[in-house]
Z-matrix of the N, CA and C atoms (Angstrom, degrees):
N
C 1 1.442
C 2 1.528 1 110.99
N 3 1.363 2 115.60 1 -39.82
C 4 1.448 3 120.34 2 179.79
C 5 1.525 4 110.26 3 -64.47
N 6 1.344 5 117.96 4 -41.93
C 7 1.464 6 121.75 5 178.61
C 8 1.527 7 111.62 6 -62.71
N 9 1.320 8 116.04 7 -38.94
C 10 1.463 9 120.79 8 178.38
C 11 1.527 10 110.25 9 -63.85
N 12 1.291 11 116.74 10 -42.09
C 13 1.460 12 122.02 11 179.32
C 14 1.529 13 110.91 12 -63.25
N 15 1.318 14 116.46 13 -41.93
C 16 1.469 15 121.11 14 178.28
C 17 1.522 16 110.10 15 -65.61
N 18 1.320 17 117.06 16 -42.55
C 19 1.469 18 121.11 17 179.10
C 20 1.527 19 111.24 18 -63.06
N 21 1.320 20 117.02 19 -44.39
C 22 1.465 21 121.00 20 178.90
C 23 1.522 22 109.47 21 -62.24
N 24 1.319 23 117.36 22 -42.39
C 25 1.466 24 121.23 23 178.93
C 26 1.524 25 110.93 24 -62.00
N 27 1.330 26 117.06 25 -44.23
C 28 1.460 27 120.98 26 178.44
C 29 1.528 28 111.86 27 -63.80
N 30 1.319 29 116.01 28 -40.90
C 31 1.464 30 120.25 29 177.98
C 32 1.531 31 109.86 30 -62.74
N 33 1.330 32 116.91 31 -42.85
C 34 1.468 33 120.50 32 179.65
C 35 1.523 34 111.16 33 -63.94
N 36 1.330 35 117.19 34 -40.13
C 37 1.469 36 120.95 35 177.71
C 38 1.527 37 109.47 36 -62.88
N 39 1.320 38 116.82 37 -43.81
C 40 1.471 39 120.97 38 178.67
C 41 1.527 40 111.03 39 -62.17
N 42 1.309 41 117.36 40 -46.15
C 43 1.468 42 121.33 41 -179.72
C 44 1.524 43 110.28 42 -61.72
N 45 1.325 44 117.65 43 -45.14
C 46 1.468 45 120.81 44 179.26
C 47 1.522 46 110.93 45 -63.29
N 48 1.319 47 116.27 46 -41.57
C 49 1.463 48 120.45 47 179.31
C 50 1.526 49 111.41 48 -62.61
N 51 1.325 50 116.68 49 -45.11
C 52 1.469 51 121.24 50 178.62
C 53 1.522 52 110.13 51 -64.32
N 54 1.321 53 117.99 52 -44.30
C 55 1.466 54 121.59 53 -179.91
C 56 1.522 55 110.85 54 -61.68
N 57 1.329 56 117.01 55 -41.95
C 58 1.461 57 119.46 56 179.05
C 59 1.512 58 110.75 57 -63.49
N 60 1.321 59 117.20 58 -38.58
C 61 1.461 60 120.54 59 178.29
C 62 1.525 61 111.21 60 -67.66
N 63 1.318 62 117.34 61 -46.02
C 64 1.461 63 121.69 62 -177.45
C 65 1.517 64 111.41 63 -65.51
N 66 1.337 65 117.46 64 -42.66
C 67 1.457 66 120.39 65 -173.87
C 68 1.523 67 113.66 66 -92.68
N 69 1.305 68 117.70 67 -6.61
C 70 1.454 69 118.71 68 177.66
C 71 1.519 70 108.94 69 -80.58
N 72 1.298 71 115.38 70 157.14
C 73 1.451 72 120.06 71 175.98
C 74 1.510 73 107.61 72 -134.82
N 75 1.303 74 115.52 73 143.08
C 76 1.447 75 119.67 74 178.36
C 77 1.524 76 107.05 75 -73.39
N 78 1.290 77 116.65 76 123.83
C 79 1.458 78 120.41 77 -177.86
C 80 1.517 79 111.76 78 -116.89
N 81 1.317 80 117.41 79 13.47
C 82 1.457 81 119.96 80 -178.76
C 83 1.524 82 109.98 81 -69.15
N 84 1.312 83 115.02 82 154.41
C 85 1.468 84 120.50 83 177.55
C 86 1.526 85 110.52 84 -60.31
N 87 1.327 86 116.97 85 -38.44
C 88 1.472 87 120.20 86 179.99
C 89 1.528 88 111.12 87 -62.76
N 90 1.343 89 116.63 88 -42.54
C 91 1.466 90 120.23 89 178.47
C 92 1.527 91 110.52 90 -62.98
N 93 1.331 92 117.08 91 -47.80
C 94 1.465 93 120.38 92 -177.72
C 95 1.525 94 111.50 93 -64.67
N 96 1.334 95 117.35 94 -37.51
C 97 1.459 96 120.37 95 176.73
C 98 1.533 97 110.42 96 -64.16
N 99 1.327 98 117.05 97 -43.31
C 100 1.468 99 121.12 98 178.20
C 101 1.531 100 110.82 99 -64.72
N 102 1.317 101 117.30 100 -40.09
C 103 1.469 102 121.75 101 177.86
C 104 1.524 103 110.06 102 -62.37
N 105 1.316 104 117.04 103 -43.48
C 106 1.460 105 122.41 104 177.65
C 107 1.534 106 110.78 105 -57.94
N 108 1.315 107 117.01 106 -44.59
C 109 1.467 108 121.68 107 179.47
C 110 1.539 109 111.03 108 -68.89
N 111 1.326 110 116.26 109 -37.58
C 112 1.466 111 121.19 110 177.90
C 113 1.530 112 110.73 111 -56.57
N 114 1.317 113 116.53 112 -40.77
C 115 1.466 114 120.50 113 -178.42
C 116 1.517 115 110.69 114 -58.53
N 117 1.328 116 117.22 115 -44.31
C 118 1.463 117 118.82 116 -178.34
C 119 1.518 118 112.87 117 -72.86
N 120 1.327 119 116.85 118 -28.77
C 121 1.475 120 118.67 119 172.59
C 122 1.532 121 109.71 120 -67.89
N 123 1.326 122 117.50 121 -35.63
C 124 1.473 123 121.12 122 176.23
C 125 1.523 124 110.67 123 -66.13
N 126 1.338 125 117.55 124 -33.83
C 127 1.476 126 121.23 125 175.97
C 128 1.527 127 109.09 126 -63.35
N 129 1.333 128 117.04 127 -47.60
C 130 1.471 129 121.00 128 -179.92
C 131 1.529 130 110.63 129 -60.82
N 132 1.330 131 117.00 130 -41.14
C 133 1.473 132 121.65 131 -178.58
C 134 1.525 133 113.38 132 -79.81
N 135 1.354 134 116.73 133 -9.12
C 136 1.468 135 121.61 134 -175.93
C 137 1.539 136 110.41 135 57.97
N 138 1.323 137 115.65 136 44.21
C 139 1.460 138 122.52 137 -178.30
C 140 1.526 139 109.48 138 -83.12
N 141 1.322 140 116.23 139 86.51
C 142 1.464 141 122.63 140 -173.98
C 143 1.528 142 111.88 141 -57.43
N 144 1.309 143 117.85 142 -44.33
C 145 1.466 144 120.67 143 -178.05
C 146 1.527 145 110.87 144 -60.48
N 147 1.312 146 117.03 145 -45.55
C 148 1.465 147 120.30 146 179.20
C 149 1.524 148 110.68 147 -65.92
N 150 1.331 149 116.57 148 -43.95
C 151 1.465 150 120.26 149 -177.42
C 152 1.526 151 112.10 150 -65.11
N 153 1.309 152 117.49 151 -37.00
C 154 1.471 153 120.63 152 176.54
C 155 1.526 154 111.11 153 -60.87
N 156 1.319 155 116.37 154 -31.17
C 157 1.455 156 121.72 155 -176.35
C 158 1.524 157 112.63 156 -84.81
N 159 1.333 158 117.96 157 -39.65
C 160 1.464 159 120.49 158 -171.55
C 161 1.523 160 113.61 159 -79.76
N 162 1.340 161 117.49 160 -22.87
C 163 1.465 162 120.12 161 177.05
C 164 1.526 163 108.75 162 -96.47
N 165 1.343 164 116.04 163 132.00
C 166 1.464 165 120.49 164 176.22
C 167 1.522 166 109.06 165 -67.93
N 168 1.324 167 116.46 166 156.12
C 169 1.460 168 120.67 167 179.74
C 170 1.524 169 112.24 168 -59.86
N 171 1.335 170 117.58 169 -29.68
C 172 1.467 171 120.86 170 179.96
C 173 1.530 172 112.32 171 -99.98
N 174 1.342 173 117.17 172 22.32
C 175 1.464 174 123.22 173 178.65
C 176 1.526 175 111.05 174 -54.70
N 177 1.342 176 115.09 175 139.59
C 178 1.460 177 121.42 176 176.80
C 179 1.524 178 108.69 177 -132.54
N 180 1.330 179 116.64 178 131.57
C 181 1.460 180 123.88 179 -179.59
C 182 1.525 181 107.44 180 -119.63
N 183 1.337 182 116.30 181 111.88
C 184 1.461 183 121.10 182 176.22
C 185 1.522 184 107.47 183 -101.46
N 186 1.332 185 115.43 184 109.87
C 187 1.463 186 122.19 185 -178.79
C 188 1.529 187 109.84 186 -74.44
N 189 1.314 188 116.05 187 159.70
C 190 1.455 189 121.11 188 176.42
C 191 1.518 190 112.74 189 -62.28
N 192 1.318 191 116.38 190 -21.60
C 193 1.468 192 121.48 191 179.17
C 194 1.523 193 112.17 192 -80.07
N 195 1.327 194 116.51 193 -11.26
C 196 1.460 195 121.01 194 -176.34
C 197 1.523 196 112.74 195 101.53
N 198 1.325 197 117.21 196 -15.26
C 199 1.462 198 121.23 197 177.61
C 200 1.535 199 108.92 198 -62.36
N 201 1.321 200 116.01 199 138.25
C 202 1.464 201 120.52 200 177.42
C 203 1.525 202 108.89 201 -116.61
N 204 1.326 203 115.14 202 124.89
C 205 1.462 204 122.35 203 174.78
C 206 1.513 205 108.62 204 -109.68
N 207 1.313 206 115.98 205 147.22
C 208 1.455 207 122.64 206 169.05
C 209 1.521 208 105.90 207 -107.39
N 210 1.307 209 117.57 208 176.86
C 211 1.461 210 120.83 209 -174.96
C 212 1.530 211 111.61 210 -51.72
N 213 1.329 212 117.60 211 -51.06
C 214 1.467 213 120.75 212 -175.43
C 215 1.523 214 111.79 213 -62.31
N 216 1.331 215 117.98 214 -45.56
C 217 1.469 216 119.93 215 -177.39
C 218 1.524 217 111.23 216 -70.84
N 219 1.335 218 117.91 217 -37.93
C 220 1.464 219 120.93 218 177.65
C 221 1.529 220 110.58 219 -63.47
N 222 1.329 221 117.07 220 -48.18
C 223 1.462 222 119.64 221 -178.89
C 224 1.522 223 111.95 222 -66.60
N 225 1.319 224 116.91 223 -35.02
C 226 1.467 225 119.72 224 177.09
C 227 1.525 226 109.99 225 -60.03
N 228 1.323 227 116.75 226 -44.21
C 229 1.464 228 120.50 227 178.53
C 230 1.511 229 112.89 228 -67.15
N 231 1.326 230 116.79 229 -44.50
C 232 1.473 231 121.49 230 -179.13
C 233 1.522 232 110.71 231 -62.58
N 234 1.320 233 116.91 232 -41.59
C 235 1.468 234 120.79 233 -175.00
C 236 1.526 235 113.86 234 -84.45
N 237 1.331 236 116.93 235 -8.34
C 238 1.468 237 121.13 236 177.19
C 239 1.530 238 108.86 237 -60.16
N 240 1.322 239 116.45 238 133.35
C 241 1.475 240 120.19 239 -177.94
C 242 1.527 241 112.16 240 -62.97
N 243 1.322 242 118.67 241 -20.99
C 244 1.468 243 121.71 242 179.16
C 245 1.527 244 112.07 243 -80.61
N 246 1.316 245 117.28 244 -17.04
C 247 1.461 246 122.14 245 179.15
C 248 1.522 247 108.40 246 -89.39
N 249 1.337 248 116.03 247 116.04
C 250 1.462 249 119.79 248 -178.45
C 251 1.525 250 110.27 249 -126.76
N 252 1.315 251 115.34 250 101.15
C 253 1.458 252 120.12 251 172.41
C 254 1.522 253 107.21 252 -86.90
N 255 1.318 254 116.70 253 124.33
C 256 1.460 255 121.04 254 178.28
C 257 1.525 256 110.92 255 -86.75
N 258 1.333 257 116.29 256 -34.39
C 259 1.466 258 120.16 257 175.45
C 260 1.524 259 109.55 258 -160.37
N 261 1.330 260 114.41 259 154.42
C 262 1.473 261 123.67 260 175.41
C 263 1.526 262 105.21 261 -144.34
N 264 1.327 263 116.28 262 98.98
C 265 1.459 264 121.23 263 -172.13
C 266 1.525 265 111.48 264 -115.59
N 267 1.324 266 115.44 265 133.90
C 268 1.458 267 122.82 266 -178.15
C 269 1.516 268 111.32 267 -95.31
N 270 1.337 269 115.45 268 149.61
C 271 1.453 270 121.01 269 163.68
C 272 1.528 271 108.10 270 -151.81
N 273 1.305 272 114.87 271 169.34
C 274 1.469 273 122.69 272 178.64
C 275 1.529 274 112.53 273 56.42
N 276 1.330 275 117.86 274 36.93
C 277 1.463 276 120.20 275 -178.41
C 278 1.534 277 110.79 276 -81.81
N 279 1.315 278 113.29 277 143.04
C 280 1.463 279 121.96 278 175.09
C 281 1.520 280 106.81 279 -129.97
N 282 1.325 281 116.49 280 127.27
C 283 1.461 282 122.11 281 179.42
C 284 1.521 283 108.23 282 -103.78
N 285 1.329 284 115.02 283 130.38
C 286 1.466 285 121.65 284 179.51
C 287 1.528 286 108.14 285 -125.94
N 288 1.331 287 117.01 286 120.95
C 289 1.475 288 121.68 287 -177.32
C 290 1.515 289 111.61 288 -102.93
N 291 1.334 290 115.45 289 140.63
C 292 1.462 291 123.06 290 174.86
C 293 1.524 292 107.11 291 -140.14
N 294 1.318 293 116.98 292 82.50
C 295 1.460 294 120.33 293 -178.22
C 296 1.520 295 110.48 294 62.93
N 297 1.338 296 116.44 295 -120.08
C 298 1.466 297 120.03 296 -178.23
C 299 1.525 298 112.13 297 -91.39
N 300 1.333 299 116.78 298 15.15
C 301 1.466 300 121.68 299 176.20
C 302 1.521 301 108.28 300 -119.93
N 303 1.323 302 116.23 301 139.53
C 304 1.460 303 121.53 302 174.30
C 305 1.526 304 108.09 303 -130.55
N 306 1.321 305 114.61 304 139.60
C 307 1.460 306 120.84 305 174.93
C 308 1.516 307 106.96 306 -115.64
N 309 1.319 308 115.42 307 136.53
C 310 1.462 309 119.66 308 177.01
C 311 1.519 310 107.32 309 -124.03
N 312 1.329 311 113.80 310 126.42
C 313 1.456 312 121.99 311 176.80
C 314 1.519 313 106.21 312 -107.05
N 315 1.333 314 117.29 313 140.03
C 316 1.449 315 117.90 314 179.01
C 317 1.507 316 113.20 315 -173.35
N 318 1.310 317 113.12 316 -175.18
C 319 1.467 318 122.02 317 177.05
C 320 1.524 319 106.35 318 -121.67
N 321 1.319 320 116.16 319 134.18
C 322 1.457 321 122.45 320 -179.09
C 323 1.520 322 108.19 321 -122.99
N 324 1.320 323 116.30 322 120.75
C 325 1.461 324 121.55 323 176.89
C 326 1.522 325 107.44 324 -101.64
N 327 1.335 326 114.90 325 126.74
C 328 1.462 327 121.65 326 -171.55
C 329 1.523 328 109.76 327 -120.18
N 330 1.331 329 116.36 328 133.36
C 331 1.464 330 122.08 329 171.32
C 332 1.514 331 105.94 330 -116.02
N 333 1.315 332 114.64 331 124.64
C 334 1.467 333 121.53 332 -175.43
C 335 1.520 334 109.44 333 -130.85
N 336 1.327 335 115.47 334 136.50
C 337 1.469 336 120.99 335 178.12
C 338 1.521 337 108.32 336 -81.55
N 339 1.321 338 114.85 337 129.70
C 340 1.467 339 121.97 338 177.92
C 341 1.516 340 109.00 339 -128.02
N 342 1.310 341 117.46 340 112.08
C 343 1.465 342 120.02 341 178.35
C 344 1.509 343 111.85 342 54.66
N 345 1.337 344 115.96 343 -116.39
C 346 1.466 345 121.30 344 -177.65
C 347 1.521 346 113.71 345 -86.94
N 348 1.331 347 117.03 346 -13.98
C 349 1.457 348 119.35 347 -175.90
C 350 1.507 349 112.34 348 -129.39
N 351 1.312 350 113.27 349 -166.66
C 352 1.456 351 120.40 350 178.48
C 353 1.514 352 108.95 351 -128.79
N 354 1.301 353 115.36 352 155.41
C 355 1.458 354 121.39 353 175.86
C 356 1.520 355 108.23 354 -126.89
N 357 1.324 356 114.51 355 148.36
C 358 1.451 357 120.25 356 179.60
C 359 1.525 358 107.91 357 -127.56
N 360 1.325 359 115.73 358 130.80
C 361 1.455 360 120.04 359 177.96
C 362 1.520 361 108.61 360 -146.06
N 363 1.309 362 115.44 361 165.18
C 364 1.456 363 120.39 362 -178.78
C 365 1.520 364 109.44 363 -133.02
N 366 1.324 365 114.86 364 149.13
C 367 1.461 366 120.66 365 176.93
C 368 1.521 367 109.56 366 -133.59
N 369 1.315 368 115.74 367 149.59
C 370 1.456 369 121.43 368 164.65
C 371 1.510 370 105.10 369 -97.71
N 372 1.319 371 116.13 370 142.91
C 373 1.458 372 119.72 371 -174.45
C 374 1.514 373 112.22 372 -142.51
N 375 1.321 374 113.91 373 163.48
C 376 1.462 375 123.82 374 167.02
C 377 1.517 376 105.29 375 -126.44
N 378 1.330 377 116.93 376 126.10
C 379 1.463 378 122.36 377 176.41
C 380 1.523 379 108.54 378 -119.05
N 381 1.318 380 115.03 379 141.73
C 382 1.457 381 120.66 380 -179.88
C 383 1.524 382 108.17 381 -118.90
N 384 1.337 383 115.48 382 130.52
C 385 1.457 384 122.74 383 -179.90
C 386 1.530 385 109.05 384 -118.92
N 387 1.315 386 115.86 385 147.41
C 388 1.450 387 122.35 386 178.24
C 389 1.524 388 108.75 387 -125.10
N 390 1.331 389 115.97 388 132.36
C 391 1.459 390 119.97 389 173.40
C 392 1.514 391 106.56 390 -76.30
N 393 1.332 392 115.33 391 110.82
C 394 1.462 393 122.82 392 -176.48
C 395 1.520 394 107.43 393 -108.66
N 396 1.323 395 116.20 394 96.11
C 397 1.467 396 118.85 395 -174.51
C 398 1.509 397 109.04 396 70.53
N 399 1.307 398 116.73 397 -120.78
C 400 1.464 399 120.76 398 -177.82
C 401 1.522 400 112.68 399 -102.40
N 402 1.345 401 117.80 400 15.29
C 403 1.461 402 118.76 401 -179.98
C 404 1.532 403 110.00 402 -140.39
N 405 1.309 404 114.33 403 158.86
C 406 1.459 405 121.74 404 176.66
C 407 1.517 406 109.18 405 -95.28
N 408 1.338 407 116.59 406 144.77
C 409 1.458 408 122.12 407 174.79
C 410 1.524 409 108.68 408 -138.02
N 411 1.334 410 115.72 409 145.96
C 412 1.456 411 119.57 410 175.41
C 413 1.527 412 108.05 411 -80.63
N 414 1.340 413 115.59 412 129.63
C 415 1.461 414 119.83 413 178.68
C 416 1.523 415 111.85 414 -108.22
N 417 1.340 416 117.21 415 -19.63
C 418 1.461 417 119.53 416 -178.50
C 419 1.518 418 110.59 417 -154.61
N 420 1.319 419 114.67 418 142.37
C 421 1.475 420 122.42 419 170.72
C 422 1.513 421 105.70 420 -134.65
N 423 1.326 422 116.21 421 126.15
C 424 1.462 423 120.58 422 177.92
C 425 1.518 424 108.18 423 -129.27
N 426 1.336 425 115.66 424 118.19
C 427 1.464 426 120.82 425 174.36
C 428 1.518 427 107.47 426 -80.42
N 429 1.340 428 116.68 427 130.40
C 430 1.457 429 119.29 428 -175.60
C 431 1.522 430 113.32 429 -111.89
N 432 1.327 431 117.11 430 -13.44
C 433 1.462 432 121.05 431 177.43
C 434 1.516 433 107.63 432 -159.68
N 435 1.341 434 116.54 433 146.11
C 436 1.464 435 119.36 434 -177.93
C 437 1.525 436 110.10 435 -140.13
N 438 1.356 437 115.49 436 139.94
C 439 1.452 438 122.43 437 172.61
C 440 1.520 439 106.35 438 -117.71
N 441 1.324 440 117.00 439 123.12
C 442 1.466 441 121.87 440 -178.18
C 443 1.515 442 111.88 441 -99.23
N 444 1.323 443 114.58 442 159.79
C 445 1.466 444 123.68 443 171.38
C 446 1.516 445 113.52 444 53.45
N 447 1.306 446 116.89 445 49.91
C 448 1.463 447 121.01 446 174.85
C 449 1.521 448 108.58 447 -73.08
N 450 1.328 449 118.33 448 150.77
C 451 1.468 450 119.84 449 178.46
C 452 1.522 451 111.03 450 -63.34
N 453 1.334 452 115.52 451 138.74
C 454 1.472 453 120.40 452 179.51
C 455 1.507 454 111.27 453 -80.09
């Protein structure tokens, strides 16, 4: 009987440990910053599976031009074979956590192929992420300032 009790206790400890691992999410600023950068690398790679997962269904993207994209329209543009992002690199990022919400402020420098040439521009942005169950998703991206035609 004592051995059975010890075995049940060990099994319960194992189950709790596995559940904590499965249902926990990394909420560190370093993780969220890396996740933010991963999204833009997925844009460059046109990784549809990753992009479908990282953007929430109600995602809204307000461009510096005033154009508003939702998840479907943004992904349609990103995945279009005529849209070629060569790079999307972040700097000056600041991660701010509020429970299951994270805001990331930063600067994104973008190189995009246009016809025969390339263009380089930079934006300052605010992105909002929501912990949805056991994963983070971007719910909003708002460009707040843009510099066009930077030297390549």
